[in-house]
C-alpha positions in Angstrom: 36.2 126.3 94.9 34.2 125.0 97.9 33.8 121.5 98.9 30.5 120.1 100.8 30.5 116.9 102.6 28.8 114.0 100.6 27.3 112.7 104.0 26.1 116.0 105.8 26.5 118.5 103.0 28.5 120.9 105.2 30.6 123.6 103.6 34.2 122.9 104.2 36.2 126.0 105.0 39.7 124.4 105.3 39.8 122.0 102.5 43.4 121.4 101.1 42.9 121.2 97.4 45.7 118.5 96.7 44.9 116.3 99.7 44.0 112.7 99.5 41.8 112.6 102.8 39.7 115.2 104.7 37.8 115.2 107.9 34.3 117.0 107.5 34.0 120.1 109.6 30.5 119.3 110.2 29.9 115.5 111.0 33.8 114.9 111.6 33.6 111.9 109.3 37.1 111.2 107.7 36.7 110.6 104.0 38.6 110.6 100.7 39.0 114.0 99.4 37.3 112.8 96.2 34.1 112.1 98.1 33.6 115.8 98.9 31.3 117.3 96.3 33.0 120.3 94.4 31.0 123.4 94.4 32.3 126.3 92.3 31.0 129.7 91.1 32.8 132.6 89.8 33.0 135.5 87.5 34.4 135.5 83.9 35.5 138.3 81.6 35.0 137.2 78.0 35.9 138.7 74.6 32.8 138.0 72.2 33.0 137.8 68.4 31.6 141.4 68.2 35.0 142.4 69.9 33.2 143.6 73.0 34.4 142.4 76.6 31.6 141.3 78.9 31.4 140.0 82.5 29.2 137.0 83.4 28.7 134.9 86.6 29.8 131.3 86.2 27.4 129.0 87.9 28.3 125.7 89.5 25.7 123.7 87.2 27.2 125.1 84.1 30.9 124.5 85.1 30.3 120.8 86.3 28.1 119.8 83.3 30.7 121.4 80.8 33.7 119.6 82.5 31.8 116.3 82.8 30.6 116.2 79.3 34.2 117.1 78.0 35.7 114.3 80.0 37.4 116.7 82.1 35.8 115.6 85.7 39.2 115.3 87.2 39.6 119.0 87.0 36.7 119.6 89.4 39.4 118.8 92.2 41.5 121.9 91.3 40.0 125.4 90.7 43.3 126.6 89.3 43.2 123.8 86.7 39.6 124.9 85.8 40.6 128.3 85.4 43.8 127.5 83.2 41.5 125.2 81.0 38.9 128.0 80.4 41.6 130.6 79.6 43.4 128.2 77.1 40.1 127.3 75.3 40.0 129.3 72.3 36.5 129.1 71.4 33.6 128.5 73.8 29.8 129.2 73.5 28.1 130.4 76.5 24.3 130.3 77.0 23.7 133.4 79.3 20.3 134.5 80.8 19.4 138.2 81.0 20.8 138.4 84.6 24.3 137.5 83.0 24.4 134.1 84.6 26.0 131.3 82.5 23.5 128.5 82.2 25.6 126.3 79.9 29.2 126.2 78.3 29.9 124.3 75.1 32.9 124.0 72.9 32.9 125.7 69.6 31.1 128.8 68.4 27.4 129.6 68.3 25.6 129.7 65.1 24.0 132.9 65.7 26.0 134.9 68.4 24.1 137.3 70.6 20.7 136.1 69.2 18.1 135.8 71.8 16.3 132.6 71.9 12.7 132.8 73.0 12.0 130.4 75.8 9.7 127.5 75.2 6.0 128.0 75.8 4.8 127.0 79.2 1.5 126.5 80.8 0.6 129.8 81.9 -1.4 128.3 85.1 2.0 127.4 86.5 2.8 130.9 87.3 6.4 130.6 86.1 8.2 133.3 84.0 11.2 132.7 81.8 13.9 135.1 80.5 15.4 135.2 77.2 18.7 133.2 76.7 21.5 134.3 74.6 24.2 132.2 72.9 27.6 134.0 72.9 30.7 132.9 70.9 33.5 134.0 73.2 37.2 133.7 74.5 37.6 133.7 78.1 39.9 136.6 79.2 39.8 136.4 82.9 38.3 133.9 85.5 38.1 134.2 89.2 36.4 131.8 91.6 34.6 133.0 94.6 35.2 131.1 97.8 
């Protein structure tokens, strides 16, 4: 789990997870530890409902959105607590793109596991391309956060 300064956005290399205060390594401003923005990404090995094991990249936006929506924002201060929560959650639905990046996490099972959802039609003049998205019912077997 990484932290970034809320003032200068510098990445903090020596952030003590359980501390209450921290001096920014970039701008040297001393702040409450909770003022530093958590940034986490990692890998997860999951067991899907079709009894396969698959590896996915966990993204910061998917993790933060999930934890805030579930009322677990306090876990953002402790990567080990996030790992434990994900490992103890019996059934999660992951929305995964074709590059194996998790775009969203929800509690409960998907209505149609592994069914590709076609992206919404967009204005072709924008030049944007969209990938298929898969909703996967899963149980997390292993989580590792990247620092």
